[in-house]
N, C-alpha and C positions, 0 to 999 in steps of 0.2 A: 504494499500499499504506499509506504514512504517513497521508495523508488518512483512508482508511477506517480504521485504528486510532483516530485522533484524535476521529472521530464516533462509534465503536463505546464507548470507554471514555475520555470527556474528562477524568476525574478523574486519568487516568496521564499528563497533559500533559508533565510534567517528563521522564519516561522516554522519551516517543515524541520530545521535542526532542532529547534527547542520542542517540538512536538515528538518526532521520531528519533532524535540523536543524532550524531553525525553519520554520514554514510561509511561503510565498511571500510573503504580505502582511506578515511581520515580518521581512523581510531585512535585511541591512545598511543599505541605502538606505531603507528604509521610515520612516514618522513614525507612532509609537505614539500613539494618542488614548485617554486614560482616559473610562470611561463618563460621568463628569460634566463632559467638557472642554466648554465653549464658546468662541466668537471674542471673548468679553467681554474685554477688556484689550489685545487686539491690533488694531490697524487693518488694512485690508487690505493695504497695502503692505509692512507688516512681516511679516506671514503669507508673503506671496509672496517676500519676500527670505529667509527662513529655509528655506522649504520647497520653493520652486518648483523646477523644472528649470533649470540655469543657462542663460543667453542665450549664444548663439554670437557670439564676437567678430565684427563686421563686418569684411569685407576692407578693406584700404587703397584709396582711390580711386585710379583709373588715373594721375593727376597727380602721385601720390606716387612718391619715389625709394626704392625696397625695399631697394637696395643701399647706400644713404648710412650712414654711420657716425658716431656721436656721440663728439666730442672736447671737452677741456677745456683752457682757457687757463692755462699755467702761469706766464706773465708779462704785465704790461700791455704793450699795443702801440699807437701812435698812428699812424695813416694819414698817409701823405705824399703822397698823390694819390687821385683819384676811383676809382682801380681796386682800392684796399686797404681793409681793414675795420679800425677801432679797435675795440679790446675791453680788458678788465679781466681779471686773473687769476681764474679761477674761471668766466668765461664759457663758455657751452657752443655748440658749433656743429654743423650737419650738413654734413658734408664729403662734396661730390658729386663731387669730381675730385682723385685724389691723385697726379697725375702732375708731375714736377718739384719744385723746392725750395718753390714757391708754390702751395698749394692752394686750389681754389675752395670756398667756404664759404657757406653759409645762416645767417643770424644773425636770431633774432626779439627784437625789442624789448617792452618791458612792454605795449604796445598790440596786441602780434600782428602787428606789421607785419614782412615779412621783408625783408632786405637781402642781396644777395649780392655777394661781391668775392674778392679774393685776401688769404690770410693766410699767415704764415710758418710751414713744416710744423715746425720746430723749437722753436716757441713752444707745441706742443699736445702732448697726450697722450691715449689712450683713456680715456674716463670709467670707469676701472676700476682694476685693481692698477696699470695704466701712469700714473695720475695722481698716485700716491703721491709725496710728495716724495723718497721714499729708491730710487724705481724709475728706473734709468739707461739701460733698453733694452739693445739688443745692445751688446756690451762685452767686449774681450779682458781677461787678467789684467794686462796692463802697462798699459791705460789706468785700470783700477782703481784700481792702485797709485799710478799720477801723480795722479789725483784724490784719493785718500784722504790722501797725504802732504804734500799742499800745505798752507801755513801756516795757513790759516784753520780747518783741522780739527784736533781733539783726539784723545787716546785714546779708543776706543770709537765714534767716527764710522764709519758705514756706508753701504753701497748694497747694493742688490740688482740684478742684471743677468742678462741671457741670453747664456750662453757662446757665443763664436764657433764653440767645437767641436760638431760637430752633435749628438753623442750626451749633452752635458753637462747641458742644461737651464738651469733657474734656478742661481745662485750666489749666495750671501751674501758679500760682502768687507767686512772690518772692520780699522780700523786699530789696531795694537798699539803697545807701545813701540819695537820694534824695526823693524817694517815693516807688512805686512798679512797676515793670513791670509785663507783662502778656504774656504767650507764649502759643498757641494752640497745644494740642496734638493730631497729626493725627493717623488716624486710616486707613490702608489700607489692607483689609481682616484680618487676624490674627497677623498683626504687626502694633506697635506703635512707633511713631518718634515725636521729635521736629524739628529736621534737618534730612533730607532725607539720609544724609550720615551715620547716626546711627540708625538702625532700630532694634526693641527689640520685643520680644514675650509677653511682658506685661507691663502694666503701672508701676508695681513695679520695673522692671529692668531699664526702663527710668529714675526713680528716683535714683536708686543706681548708674546708669553712671554719672549724673549728680552731684552727690555727691562726685565724684573723677576726672571730667573733667568739665572745665569751660562752662558756656552757653555764648550766645552771648554778653551778658554785662560783661564778664570777671570775673565774680564771681562764686564760687560753692555754691551748696545748702548746708546750715548748719544743723540747726535743724527745726523740724516740728513747725509750728505756733502753739503758746500755744492756748489751746482749753479751752473757759470758761464753767465750769460746771452748768448746768442750774439748776433752782430751780423748785421743783415740790410741788404741794399741793394735797388734796386727789382726788382719781378719782371719777368722778361723777356716780351716780347710781340712779336708778329711784326714790329711796326713802330717800335719804340721802342728799339732796340738802340743806334742812334746817338743820343747825348746830347751838348749843347754843353760845351766845356770850362769854361765859367763856373761850372758847376755843382759842380765839383770843386776841393778846394784842396789845393796840395801841403804836406807837411810835412817829414818826416825822410828822406834818402836812405837805402834799406836796402841796395843793392848796384849793381853795375855789371857787365853781362855781354857776351857777344861781340853781343848784337843790341840790347840795350836797357839804359837805367838804370832802376832800381826805386825808388819812392818810397812810404812810407806817406801817406795823405791821408784826406780826408773828403768825402763826398756830400752836398750841401746843408748842410754845417756840423755833420752829426750821425751819419752812418753811415761807421764805418770801412772804408776800401777800400785796395787796392793799385793804384797807377797806374804802369804800365810805358811808359816813353817811348821809342819806337822811334829807334834810331840811322840814319843816313844814308837818310833818308826818299826821296832823289831815286832810291836805288837799288829802290823797291817799284814793283811793277806793281800799281794800284789795283784791277784788276779781280780779280786773283789773290788779294790780300789779302782782298777782299770774299768771295771763294769759300771760302777758307779759315776765315773768321770764321763763315760759315753752318755749315761742318763743326763748328768749335768750340761754336756753340751748341747742337748736337745732342748733344754727348758730354757726359753727365751721370753722374758715378760718384763715389762717397765718397772714392775715392783719386785724383781729379783735381781740379785748381783750377777753381772755377766761373768762368766768363766772364760778367760783367754788362752791360757796354757797351763801346763804342768811340767815339773822337772822332777822326773823319777829315776835318772841313771844314776844316781849316788844318795846315800843318806845324809841328812834328812830330806824328805820330799818337799818340793815346793809346790803350792797352788797359787796361780797368778790371775787376778781378778781385777776388775775396774777399782779405781780409787774413788772414795767418796768423802769430799773433804770434811763435813762436818762431824764426822766420826760416829760413834754407835749411838743408838737413841736413850740409852740410860744416862749415860754422861750428859748428852745434849739436853735431856728434860730438866737436869739439875744445875744447868749452868744458866747465867743470867738472861741469855736469849731464849732459852727453852721456858724458863720461869714465867717470863713475860708474855707467853702465848695463852689466848683466851681459849674457852672450853671450844668455841668452832674450829679453831685449827687443830687442836688435840683429837678432836673427833674424826676430822679430815685424815691425820695420820693414822689412825687406827683402821680407817676405811680403806686405805692403801695398803696396810697389811693384810687385812681380810681379803682384798681383791688377789694380792699375789699367793695367798694361801688357798684361794679358790682355785686358782690356776694350777696348783701344785696337786690339789685333791683331784681335779679334772684329769689330771695326767698320772693318778695312781701313785703319786709321790709322798712320802712321809718327812716330816722335819725332824721331830723327836725331842728338839731342844730350843723350841719357840720362846723367846723372852726378849725384853728390850734390848739386853746386851748383844743379841745376835740380828739387831735391825740397825741399818745404817740409815743416815741422814745426809741428803745432798742439798744443791742449791734450790731454792724455791719449797723447801721442806718436803722434797720428794723423798719417800720412804722405800727403802728396797732390804729385802730378807737376805740374810747371809746365812751360812753354814749347813744350808739344806742338805741332807744327805750324810754328813761328816760323821754323826752319831752311830750310824748303821756299819761304816767301814772301820772306824777305830774299834779294835778288838779289846778294850780295857773294861774292866768289869764295872763301869761308872756308876750304872744304876743299881748295884746290888750290894756292894761292900762298903766301899770308902766314903764314910759319912760327909766328909769334906768335899768330894766331888759331885755326890748326888745332887742335881738340883730339886730337891724334894717339892719345894715351895711352888713348883711350876710343874711339876709331872703329875700326870692322872693317876688316881689310885690303882687302876688296874695295870698302868705300867709298872708302878713300884711294887706290887704285891705279886704279879704273875709275869711281869715282862711282855704284857701284851700292849703293841703299839697299833696306833691306826691314825686315821684323819681326825677321829673324834677324841683320840688323847691328845691331839694336836689343838682341838678346839678347847679342850679344858685349859691348856697353857696359854692360848689367846685369851681367856677370861683373867688369866692372871697379869698378862701382858696389859690388858684394857686398864686394869686397876693401876699398873704403874704408870700408865700414860696419864689417867685423870688426877693422879696424885703427885706428878711433875717428878716421877722418879722413887716414889715411896718404896719401901721394902714391904712386901707381902707378908701376911700374918704378924704384924709388929708385936714385939713383946713374946713371940712363942718360938721355942727351940726348934732347930730345923729337924731334929729327930722326933720331935711330938708331933707334927704335923699329920703324918699318915694315920696315926691313930685317932687325933681329934677328929680328922674327916670322916673316917669309916667307921668308927665305934660311936662317936658322939655327934655325928652329922652336922658339924660345926661349918659355917661358911663365914667368911669376913662380912662385917656391916658394911653399908654403903659409905663410901669416902665422904670427907665433907664437901660441900658444893657439887657432888655428883649428880647429875641429873637422874631422875627415877627411870626414865627409859633406858639409860645406859647401864645402871645397877641391874635391871631386869634382864639386861643381855649378858651380863656377868654371871648371874646366877642360872641363866639357861646352861651357859657354858658347863658350869659346876655340878649337873645334875649326874648323880651317882652312878646311873646307868647309861653308859655310852650311847646307846641307842636312842635314848630320849633326848640328847644333845643336838642343838641345830648343825646343820653343814656349814661351810664358810660361805658359799653362795648366798644362804639366808643370811647369814651375819652382815654380809655385805650389802645386801638389799636393806636390812633394818637399819644400818648405820647411815646409808644414803638418804632414808627416808626421814630419819632424824634431822639429818642436816638440812633437809627442805625447808625447815623453818628458818634456816638462816640465809637462804638462797635469793632473799628480795635484792634488787638491783638498785643502786642509787643512794644506798646508805651508807 
């Protein structure tokens, strides 16, 4: 009908276009050509570039890794063996395998040659928001406060993190004169905002805005929070866990436990490590020790100490792990920094331990000596469980004869009385650990002699009373851990969930 009208009364073209729309040849994607237009002034390639149908992008060749991700280096790194790649801050990689602490990467040089090797995962960030100097990845409130309140940062220092609470998303944490404030970054569709009056198309734009406009606290964002460069030691490979002692230098003694003395040290004189020197090596059964090392190599979790190497060619044996700077949880809780922590921070630390123990539990592994002295504290108050598995491979009669060595106050009654260990006996110990945490390193069963504890628990059904200022919900968790029948105790996944639920009341943002 439209074409008929146009042909009959071409003088009314404007009216017909309004009624029927433009003719097909003059649609949105058509090219209008004036009557006197010629190709003069345009070469053929320019004409095709402007007006020809877009070419379809060819598919990647079969050899390309379509699942590979591009990451950017945050710091310089110098390779220490032929398995590793050297790089500079800002270099980009194609990551082909992200398993473990060392990732497999392809790096292209200026001549287009590709080199493949290991790179430390914690030196890298996705080439996006994640590569911004203020983005700190997944982090809880306690960790954010710990980073921001360090001496290197000033008022207005800030970071963006992904909250560990599932429904929280991105959070902007800012140092103030008193402490730190936390602001949820909301997302609606493709827009991001802290205040609904000011919406932006990216988180980067949100940050740029508040660097020149004050937040509700009245301050501008200043500099990104100082990021602590992590230490790294050799990437584990299937055949290089055994390393010569000559590659390690002992420095300061950090502690002495039932099974080992612990020193800080260095690998090849530049990477910081912790060196555990096992006691009474004559009591070791080498085959069982090697089997346990194989288990420890497979256990990788953010709240477990990472095993890097062993030295067993001569006595005494060394176990090499990552070095955690703040030391063991017991001494940390008793020092001024630990004693200043509020209940929110303390329960967060307990939840981290429960998370690590839930991982061990899921992997059918038992600790046997869970206590504050065997948990280490790192930057951001990250807690990592140490010494898992050692109690089984050290063939000393620790739990049966020598009263000075038996950790009676931490050990479940069935383990003391019958030598029966399980994840549920670890749960009993976790209840004691929780007591240590909320009392800032208090001694369990105060005033009770070590040798009296077993009879007090089993014959008189005694349980420690609630510590001062301990929330009732937390004391209820302790009592559940101390049920006499092991089958009646909760597992670690339940404990982690209960501690997370308790923390929910502290998770409001902006206070």
